[in-house]
Each structure stands twice: as structure tokens, then as C-alpha cells.
N, C-alpha and C positions, 0 to 999 in steps of 0.2 A: 302737739305734735311735731312743731318742729324741733323740740328739745328730743324726742326720740328717736328722731332719724339723725339728727347729729350724733346722738350716741350710740347710734347702730352703725352710721357711718365710721366712728372712730375705733370702734370695737373692732369692727373689720378690717381697717387699718392696719390695726396693731397686729390682729390674727396673721394678717398677709407677710406682716413684718417677720414675727415670728417663723412663721413657716418659710420664708425664704432664707433667714440666719440656719435654722436646721437643715435646709437642702444643701447649702455652702458648707455646712460644718459635714455633713454626710459625704459630699463630693472630694472635699480636702482630704479627709483618710481614705477613699478610695483611690486617689491619685496617687498618695503616700504609699500606698499600698502597691499599687503598679509599680512606683518607682523602685520600690524595695524588690519586687520579683525580678525584675529586670535585671537589679544591681547582682542578685544572688546568679542569674541565669549567665549574666558575662562574666563573674569569676569562674565559674563552672566551665563556659566556653574556652577562658585563656588557660585553667586548669589541665583539661582536657586536650588541648592543643598541645601543651609543656609535656604531657604523658606521651601521646602518641610521636612525638620529636623523639623522647627518648627510647621508645620502643623501635621505632623507624632505626634510630643510631644502633641499637643492639643488632637488629636486622641487616646493616649494614646497606640500608635503602635512605632514598631520600623522598622530598614530596614531588619533586618532579617524575619518578617513577609510576606513580599513581595518576588518574587521571582524576576529574571533580567528583565523579561520581562516587568511586571508591574510596575518595578523601574523605565523603561526606558521610559513609557507611562507618567508615574508620573512627571519625569523630563523635559519630552518635555512639559507639560501641562504648569509647571511653568515656562520654559522658553519663551515659545507662551504669557504668562502672563505679563513676565518682559517687555518684547520687545513690547506688546501692549500697557502698561505704560511709555515706555518710547518715542512711536511716538506719545502719547495723550501729554507728557508734554513738547515735542518739538513744536508740533503744537503751545499749548497753549502758548508757550515763543514767537515763530514767530508773532502770534497774537498780543500778549501784545506788542512787538518789535515795530509793524507796529500801534500800538494805536487801534487796531479793540477790545477792551476788551468788548464791548457789545455782542461779537461773542459768549464770553466765557461762 
């Protein structure tokens, strides 16, 4: 009787340990995914600001000519343009990889 209880306890402990390790592995992948998304969003933000600066130079304007809300709208528009451009380039690359260049 004592032996079966001891085996059950050890089995339960091993199961809990395995479950905990699996959970940690899943959390690590989730954390790394979030870090990657954050890094990509930061790069898109930087590029949007650079594009906006270039556009403002062509208009002979500066950031001081706009209030915060207008700048947020302008940066959001630039970010949207960058994301759309990345999507288009990714699609063209995937089609080229598949040999479907007649669709481009």
C-alpha cells in the first residue's frame, strides 16, 4: 500500500515538473515573439519619422509647424505607407519565389 502511494506521488511530481518545464518553454517563445514584434514596430517608427522629415523638408516645413495631434496623424500615415510597401514587397517576393512572375 505504501509502495503504491509512493509511486503515485513520484509520478505526480514528475508530471508536474514536466508540465512546468513545458509552460516555461511556451512562455519563452511568447516573450521572444513579443520582443521581435516590438523591435519591428520600433524600426517602422524610426523609418516613418525619417520619411516624414524628408517630406517636411520638401514642403519647407518643420515639426514645430504642427501640433502633437497633427504629427501623430502624419506619422501614422507614414507607418501605414511603410507597412503597405512591406506587404507588397513580400507578396512580390513570394510570387517570384514560386515562379509566378507573370502575376507581378
